[in-house]
Biopython code that builds the backbone (N, CA, C, O; Angstrom):
import numpy as np
from Bio.PDB.StructureBuilder import StructureBuilder

atoms = [
    (1, "UNK", "N", (152.837, -188.691, -19.420)),
    (1, "UNK", "CA", (151.238, -188.928, -18.680)),
    (1, "UNK", "C", (150.484, -187.397, -18.988)),
    (1, "UNK", "O", (149.593, -187.104, -19.785)),
    (2, "UNK", "N", (151.207, -186.603, -18.048)),
    (2, "UNK", "CA", (150.883, -185.548, -17.587)),
    (2, "UNK", "C", (150.789, -184.190, -18.852)),
    (2, "UNK", "O", (150.175, -183.139, -18.668)),
    (3, "UNK", "N", (151.493, -184.522, -20.009)),
    (3, "UNK", "CA", (151.056, -183.703, -21.201)),
    (3, "UNK", "C", (150.041, -183.994, -21.866)),
    (3, "UNK", "O", (149.471, -183.117, -22.515)),
    (4, "UNK", "N", (149.571, -185.349, -21.851)),
    (4, "UNK", "CA", (148.249, -185.659, -22.535)),
    (4, "UNK", "C", (147.020, -185.186, -21.535)),
    (4, "UNK", "O", (145.931, -184.760, -21.920)),
    (5, "UNK", "N", (147.372, -185.330, -20.391)),
    (5, "UNK", "CA", (146.117, -184.965, -19.563)),
    (5, "UNK", "C", (145.856, -183.462, -19.816)),
    (5, "UNK", "O", (144.709, -183.013, -19.811)),
    (6, "UNK", "N", (147.009, -182.650, -20.049)),
    (6, "UNK", "CA", (147.181, -181.126, -20.177)),
    (6, "UNK", "C", (146.364, -180.716, -21.537)),
    (6, "UNK", "O", (145.799, -179.640, -21.733)),
    (7, "UNK", "N", (146.442, -181.870, -22.458)),
    (7, "UNK", "CA", (146.333, -181.557, -23.973)),
    (7, "UNK", "C", (144.388, -181.859, -23.818)),
    (7, "UNK", "O", (143.568, -181.076, -24.296)),
    (8, "UNK", "N", (144.061, -182.985, -23.150)),
    (8, "UNK", "CA", (142.966, -183.216, -23.068)),
    (8, "UNK", "C", (142.076, -181.980, -22.388)),
    (8, "UNK", "O", (141.058, -181.534, -22.918)),
    (9, "UNK", "N", (142.581, -181.541, -21.233)),
    (9, "UNK", "CA", (141.740, -180.739, -20.649)),
    (9, "UNK", "C", (141.884, -179.273, -21.378)),
    (9, "UNK", "O", (141.143, -178.382, -20.962)),
    (10, "UNK", "N", (142.592, -179.045, -22.203)),
    (10, "UNK", "CA", (142.497, -177.962, -23.458)),
    (10, "UNK", "C", (141.215, -178.089, -24.034)),
    (10, "UNK", "O", (140.319, -177.250, -24.135)),
    (11, "UNK", "N", (141.271, -179.409, -24.439)),
    (11, "UNK", "CA", (140.249, -179.695, -25.600)),
    (11, "UNK", "C", (138.586, -179.840, -25.031)),
    (11, "UNK", "O", (137.558, -179.693, -25.693)),
    (12, "UNK", "N", (138.730, -180.170, -23.610)),
    (12, "UNK", "CA", (137.143, -180.190, -23.130)),
    (12, "UNK", "C", (136.910, -178.909, -22.284)),
    (12, "UNK", "O", (137.675, -178.596, -21.371)),
    (13, "UNK", "N", (135.880, -178.224, -22.611)),
    (13, "UNK", "CA", (135.411, -177.183, -22.017)),
    (13, "UNK", "C", (135.332, -177.453, -20.503)),
    (13, "UNK", "O", (135.140, -178.652, -20.301)),
    (14, "UNK", "N", (135.420, -176.695, -19.328)),
    (14, "UNK", "CA", (134.934, -176.612, -18.175)),
    (14, "UNK", "C", (133.421, -176.814, -18.021)),
    (14, "UNK", "O", (132.642, -176.121, -18.676)),
    (15, "UNK", "N", (132.978, -177.786, -17.135)),
    (15, "UNK", "CA", (131.366, -177.637, -16.957)),
    (15, "UNK", "C", (130.882, -176.358, -16.890)),
    (15, "UNK", "O", (131.677, -175.477, -16.560)),
    (16, "UNK", "N", (129.527, -176.014, -17.181)),
    (16, "UNK", "CA", (128.822, -174.846, -17.066)),
    (16, "UNK", "C", (128.203, -174.820, -15.945)),
    (16, "UNK", "O", (128.014, -175.928, -15.441)),
    (17, "UNK", "N", (127.641, -173.499, -15.119)),
    (17, "UNK", "CA", (126.821, -173.786, -14.090)),
    (17, "UNK", "C", (125.480, -173.398, -14.716)),
    (17, "UNK", "O", (125.325, -172.431, -15.461)),
    (18, "UNK", "N", (124.665, -174.130, -14.389)),
    (18, "UNK", "CA", (123.188, -174.397, -14.623)),
    (18, "UNK", "C", (122.418, -173.249, -14.286)),
    (18, "UNK", "O", (121.445, -172.964, -14.985)),
    (19, "UNK", "N", (122.757, -172.495, -13.217)),
    (19, "UNK", "CA", (122.216, -171.642, -12.330)),
    (19, "UNK", "C", (122.943, -170.218, -12.497)),
    (19, "UNK", "O", (122.912, -169.421, -11.559)),
    (20, "UNK", "N", (123.423, -169.990, -13.380)),
    (20, "UNK", "CA", (124.201, -168.802, -13.948)),
    (20, "UNK", "C", (123.336, -168.176, -14.832)),
    (20, "UNK", "O", (122.192, -168.513, -15.137)),
    (21, "UNK", "N", (124.113, -167.058, -15.284)),
    (21, "UNK", "CA", (123.310, -165.865, -16.310)),
    (21, "UNK", "C", (123.021, -166.782, -17.716)),
    (21, "UNK", "O", (122.086, -166.502, -18.467)),
    (22, "UNK", "N", (123.842, -167.783, -17.938)),
    (22, "UNK", "CA", (123.397, -168.648, -19.256)),
    (22, "UNK", "C", (121.850, -168.833, -18.999)),
    (22, "UNK", "O", (121.168, -168.019, -19.622)),
    (23, "UNK", "N", (121.302, -169.531, -18.388)),
    (23, "UNK", "CA", (120.111, -169.935, -17.873)),
    (23, "UNK", "C", (119.160, -168.705, -17.739)),
    (23, "UNK", "O", (118.169, -168.772, -18.466)),
    (24, "UNK", "N", (119.263, -167.611, -16.965)),
    (24, "UNK", "CA", (118.692, -166.622, -16.909)),
    (24, "UNK", "C", (118.285, -166.181, -18.281)),
    (24, "UNK", "O", (117.139, -165.969, -18.678)),
    (25, "UNK", "N", (119.376, -166.082, -18.919)),
    (25, "UNK", "CA", (119.448, -165.376, -20.444)),
    (25, "UNK", "C", (118.376, -166.294, -21.099)),
    (25, "UNK", "O", (117.494, -165.685, -21.704)),
    (26, "UNK", "N", (118.286, -167.771, -21.084)),
    (26, "UNK", "CA", (117.809, -168.564, -21.770)),
    (26, "UNK", "C", (115.981, -168.462, -21.619)),
    (26, "UNK", "O", (115.115, -168.655, -22.472)),
    (27, "UNK", "N", (115.878, -168.099, -20.242)),
    (27, "UNK", "CA", (114.791, -167.872, -19.718)),
    (27, "UNK", "C", (113.896, -166.660, -19.927)),
    (27, "UNK", "O", (112.668, -166.592, -19.863)),
    (28, "UNK", "N", (114.850, -165.666, -20.207)),
    (28, "UNK", "CA", (114.475, -164.259, -20.817)),
    (28, "UNK", "C", (114.076, -164.271, -22.383)),
    (28, "UNK", "O", (113.107, -163.706, -22.891)),
    (29, "UNK", "N", (115.017, -165.017, -22.994)),
    (29, "UNK", "CA", (114.534, -165.038, -24.425)),
    (29, "UNK", "C", (113.425, -166.345, -24.687)),
    (29, "UNK", "O", (113.006, -166.656, -25.802)),
    (30, "UNK", "N", (113.129, -166.894, -23.657)),
    (30, "UNK", "CA", (111.718, -167.773, -23.767)),
    (30, "UNK", "C", (110.406, -166.943, -23.710)),
    (30, "UNK", "O", (109.424, -166.916, -24.451)),
    (31, "UNK", "N", (110.755, -166.226, -22.487)),
    (31, "UNK", "CA", (109.531, -165.033, -22.331)),
    (31, "UNK", "C", (109.419, -164.057, -23.783)),
    (31, "UNK", "O", (108.330, -163.885, -24.330)),
    (32, "UNK", "N", (110.278, -163.653, -24.140)),
    (32, "UNK", "CA", (110.123, -162.651, -25.319)),
    (32, "UNK", "C", (109.754, -163.781, -26.112)),
    (32, "UNK", "O", (108.523, -163.763, -26.095)),
    (33, "UNK", "N", (110.081, -164.625, -26.706)),
    (33, "UNK", "CA", (109.426, -165.600, -27.683)),
    (33, "UNK", "C", (107.783, -165.843, -27.503)),
    (33, "UNK", "O", (106.916, -165.770, -28.374)),
    (34, "UNK", "N", (107.653, -166.133, -26.196)),
    (34, "UNK", "CA", (106.107, -166.501, -25.984)),
    (34, "UNK", "C", (105.573, -165.148, -26.368)),
    (34, "UNK", "O", (104.734, -165.206, -27.266)),
    (35, "UNK", "N", (105.887, -163.774, -25.850)),
    (35, "UNK", "CA", (105.201, -162.827, -25.878)),
    (35, "UNK", "C", (105.360, -162.168, -27.610)),
    (35, "UNK", "O", (104.461, -161.400, -27.951)),
    (36, "UNK", "N", (106.248, -162.412, -28.434)),
    (36, "UNK", "CA", (106.118, -162.575, -29.793)),
    (36, "UNK", "C", (105.173, -163.579, -30.517)),
    (36, "UNK", "O", (104.506, -163.184, -31.474)),
    (37, "UNK", "N", (105.106, -164.729, -30.132)),
    (37, "UNK", "CA", (104.136, -165.802, -30.673)),
    (37, "UNK", "C", (102.757, -165.440, -30.113)),
    (37, "UNK", "O", (101.880, -165.845, -30.875)),
    (38, "UNK", "N", (102.251, -164.781, -28.981)),
    (38, "UNK", "CA", (101.094, -164.058, -28.815)),
    (38, "UNK", "C", (100.566, -163.174, -29.536)),
    (38, "UNK", "O", (99.428, -163.161, -30.004)),
    (39, "UNK", "N", (101.502, -162.319, -29.651)),
    (39, "UNK", "CA", (101.444, -161.056, -30.617)),
    (39, "UNK", "C", (100.854, -161.447, -32.346)),
    (39, "UNK", "O", (99.907, -160.930, -32.940)),
    (40, "UNK", "N", (101.818, -162.549, -32.835)),
    (40, "UNK", "CA", (101.608, -162.940, -33.749)),
    (40, "UNK", "C", (100.091, -163.563, -33.970)),
    (40, "UNK", "O", (99.347, -163.252, -34.900)),
    (41, "UNK", "N", (99.773, -164.564, -32.857)),
    (41, "UNK", "CA", (98.469, -164.947, -32.852)),
    (41, "UNK", "C", (97.207, -164.148, -32.931)),
    (41, "UNK", "O", (96.211, -164.352, -33.624)),
    (42, "UNK", "N", (97.470, -163.154, -32.036)),
    (42, "UNK", "CA", (96.473, -162.084, -32.054)),
    (42, "UNK", "C", (96.046, -161.139, -33.329)),
    (42, "UNK", "O", (94.951, -160.728, -33.712)),
    (43, "UNK", "N", (97.627, -160.945, -33.909)),
    (43, "UNK", "CA", (97.379, -160.544, -35.562)),
    (43, "UNK", "C", (96.629, -161.395, -36.373)),
    (43, "UNK", "O", (95.737, -160.972, -37.108)),
    (44, "UNK", "N", (96.927, -162.521, -36.287)),
    (44, "UNK", "CA", (96.390, -163.615, -37.287)),
    (44, "UNK", "C", (95.027, -163.382, -37.164)),
    (44, "UNK", "O", (94.429, -162.843, -38.095)),
    (45, "UNK", "N", (94.227, -163.836, -35.759)),
    (45, "UNK", "CA", (93.197, -163.722, -35.600)),
    (45, "UNK", "C", (92.131, -162.575, -35.963)),
    (45, "UNK", "O", (90.977, -162.660, -36.381)),
    (46, "UNK", "N", (92.965, -161.438, -35.641)),
    (46, "UNK", "CA", (92.120, -159.875, -35.966)),
    (46, "UNK", "C", (91.891, -160.008, -37.700)),
    (46, "UNK", "O", (90.811, -159.774, -38.243)),
    (47, "UNK", "N", (93.044, -160.397, -38.371)),
    (47, "UNK", "CA", (93.071, -160.494, -39.616)),
    (47, "UNK", "C", (91.806, -161.608, -40.247)),
    (47, "UNK", "O", (91.261, -161.252, -41.291)),
    (48, "UNK", "N", (91.438, -162.705, -39.717)),
    (48, "UNK", "CA", (90.553, -163.644, -39.758)),
    (48, "UNK", "C", (89.317, -163.123, -39.655)),
    (48, "UNK", "O", (88.401, -163.417, -40.423)),
    (49, "UNK", "N", (89.209, -162.198, -38.554)),
    (49, "UNK", "CA", (88.009, -161.575, -37.899)),
    (49, "UNK", "C", (87.585, -160.415, -39.443)),
    (49, "UNK", "O", (86.592, -160.328, -40.165)),
    (50, "UNK", "N", (88.346, -160.001, -39.418)),
    (50, "UNK", "CA", (88.173, -158.723, -40.619)),
    (50, "UNK", "C", (87.695, -159.515, -41.893)),
    (50, "UNK", "O", (86.571, -159.255, -42.324)),
    (51, "UNK", "N", (88.572, -160.593, -42.615)),
    (51, "UNK", "CA", (88.009, -161.239, -43.682)),
    (51, "UNK", "C", (86.521, -161.721, -43.848)),
    (51, "UNK", "O", (85.813, -161.777, -44.854)),
    (52, "UNK", "N", (86.233, -162.110, -42.299)),
    (52, "UNK", "CA", (84.838, -162.794, -42.148)),
    (52, "UNK", "C", (83.886, -161.673, -42.030)),
    (52, "UNK", "O", (82.770, -162.004, -42.431)),
    (53, "UNK", "N", (83.972, -160.228, -41.533)),
    (53, "UNK", "CA", (83.191, -159.606, -41.378)),
    (53, "UNK", "C", (83.128, -158.834, -43.091)),
    (53, "UNK", "O", (82.092, -158.263, -43.432)),
    (54, "UNK", "N", (84.106, -158.896, -43.865)),
    (54, "UNK", "CA", (83.929, -158.633, -45.262)),
    (54, "UNK", "C", (82.841, -159.418, -45.852)),
    (54, "UNK", "O", (81.782, -159.022, -46.339)),
    (55, "UNK", "N", (83.358, -160.752, -45.701)),
    (55, "UNK", "CA", (82.329, -161.465, -46.416)),
    (55, "UNK", "C", (80.770, -161.547, -45.838)),
    (55, "UNK", "O", (79.763, -161.800, -46.499)),
    (56, "UNK", "N", (80.852, -161.287, -44.547)),
    (56, "UNK", "CA", (79.292, -161.338, -44.211)),
    (56, "UNK", "C", (78.418, -159.884, -44.668)),
    (56, "UNK", "O", (77.213, -159.787, -44.899)),
    (57, "UNK", "N", (79.453, -158.833, -44.706)),
    (57, "UNK", "CA", (78.787, -157.532, -45.261)),
    (57, "UNK", "C", (78.118, -157.753, -46.863)),
    (57, "UNK", "O", (77.077, -157.294, -47.333)),
    (58, "UNK", "N", (79.100, -158.593, -47.447)),
    (58, "UNK", "CA", (78.837, -158.867, -48.791)),
    (58, "UNK", "C", (77.546, -159.459, -48.933)),
    (58, "UNK", "O", (76.882, -159.191, -49.935)),
    (59, "UNK", "N", (77.115, -160.218, -48.072)),
    (59, "UNK", "CA", (75.959, -161.075, -48.348)),
    (59, "UNK", "C", (74.732, -160.094, -48.040)),
    (59, "UNK", "O", (74.744, -159.200, -47.194)),
    (60, "UNK", "N", (73.537, -160.473, -48.992)),
    (60, "UNK", "CA", (72.657, -159.580, -48.754)),
    (60, "UNK", "C", (71.441, -160.063, -47.454)),
    (60, "UNK", "O", (71.403, -161.270, -47.215)),
    (61, "UNK", "N", (70.736, -159.385, -46.861)),
    (61, "UNK", "CA", (69.745, -159.706, -46.108)),
    (61, "UNK", "C", (68.570, -160.474, -46.851)),
    (61, "UNK", "O", (67.879, -159.874, -47.674)),
    (62, "UNK", "N", (68.376, -161.691, -46.575)),
    (62, "UNK", "CA", (67.457, -162.207, -47.346)),
    (62, "UNK", "C", (66.017, -162.480, -46.120)),
    (62, "UNK", "O", (66.148, -163.281, -45.194)),
    (63, "UNK", "N", (64.921, -161.804, -46.298)),
    (63, "UNK", "CA", (64.279, -161.998, -45.236)),
    (63, "UNK", "C", (63.046, -163.104, -45.890)),
    (63, "UNK", "O", (62.116, -163.568, -45.231)),
    (64, "UNK", "N", (63.238, -163.290, -46.900)),
    (64, "UNK", "CA", (62.074, -164.226, -47.906)),
    (64, "UNK", "C", (62.730, -165.782, -47.997)),
    (64, "UNK", "O", (63.269, -166.300, -48.976)),
    (65, "UNK", "N", (62.519, -166.331, -46.714)),
    (65, "UNK", "CA", (63.082, -167.735, -46.710)),
    (65, "UNK", "C", (62.033, -168.515, -47.237)),
    (65, "UNK", "O", (60.862, -168.147, -47.323)),
    (66, "UNK", "N", (62.694, -170.086, -47.741)),
    (66, "UNK", "CA", (61.540, -170.570, -48.369)),
    (66, "UNK", "C", (60.611, -171.214, -47.170)),
    (66, "UNK", "O", (61.043, -171.711, -46.131)),
    (67, "UNK", "N", (59.611, -171.121, -47.455)),
    (67, "UNK", "CA", (58.540, -171.740, -46.434)),
    (67, "UNK", "C", (58.664, -173.330, -46.476)),
    (67, "UNK", "O", (58.651, -173.940, -47.545)),
    (68, "UNK", "N", (58.765, -173.855, -45.436)),
    (68, "UNK", "CA", (58.702, -175.354, -45.315)),
    (68, "UNK", "C", (57.185, -176.075, -44.931)),
    (68, "UNK", "O", (56.401, -175.594, -44.113)),
    (69, "UNK", "N", (57.008, -177.049, -45.533)),
    (69, "UNK", "CA", (55.528, -177.716, -45.418)),
    (69, "UNK", "C", (55.012, -177.421, -43.999)),
    (69, "UNK", "O", (55.742, -177.517, -43.013)),
    (70, "UNK", "N", (53.779, -177.075, -43.946)),
    (70, "UNK", "CA", (53.184, -177.115, -42.526)),
    (70, "UNK", "C", (53.568, -176.020, -41.701)),
    (70, "UNK", "O", (53.487, -176.058, -40.473)),
    (71, "UNK", "N", (54.071, -174.837, -42.490)),
    (71, "UNK", "CA", (54.890, -173.855, -41.372)),
    (71, "UNK", "C", (54.574, -172.483, -42.190)),
    (71, "UNK", "O", (54.879, -172.219, -43.352)),
    (72, "UNK", "N", (53.875, -171.691, -41.247)),
    (72, "UNK", "CA", (53.078, -170.212, -41.872)),
    (72, "UNK", "C", (54.737, -169.209, -41.849)),
    (72, "UNK", "O", (55.750, -169.490, -41.207)),
    (73, "UNK", "N", (54.560, -168.288, -42.574)),
    (73, "UNK", "CA", (55.591, -167.525, -42.619)),
    (73, "UNK", "C", (55.780, -166.635, -41.534)),
    (73, "UNK", "O", (54.708, -166.341, -41.005)),
    (74, "UNK", "N", (56.750, -166.116, -41.031)),
    (74, "UNK", "CA", (56.973, -165.389, -39.851)),
    (74, "UNK", "C", (56.462, -164.180, -40.315)),
    (74, "UNK", "O", (56.600, -163.802, -41.479)),
    (75, "UNK", "N", (55.717, -163.392, -39.211)),
    (75, "UNK", "CA", (55.676, -161.980, -39.358)),
    (75, "UNK", "C", (54.150, -161.639, -39.441)),
    (75, "UNK", "O", (53.785, -160.471, -39.573)),
]
sb = StructureBuilder()
sb.init_structure("model")
sb.init_model(0)
sb.init_chain("A")
sb.init_seg("    ")
for serial, (resi, resn, name, xyz) in enumerate(atoms, 1):
    if name == "N":
        sb.init_residue(resn, " ", resi, " ")
    sb.init_atom(name, np.array(xyz, "f"), 0.0, 1.0, " ", f" {name:<3s}", serial, name[0])
structure = sb.get_structure()
């Protein structure tokens, strides 16, 4: 019987301490992932703003809007 218990103990790893360095490493990795995700989000936002500005610059400024009925032109 003792032999079987020793074999079972060898197969099952001991319980880990949740407050040890493994948890701290996980929290540190999570902080790094958050930082990376924020940086990627800012980069994507900058790309979108630049693309929008390029489209906006390509449009011609048109002050000659069609007049609506009963409305005088501006100016």
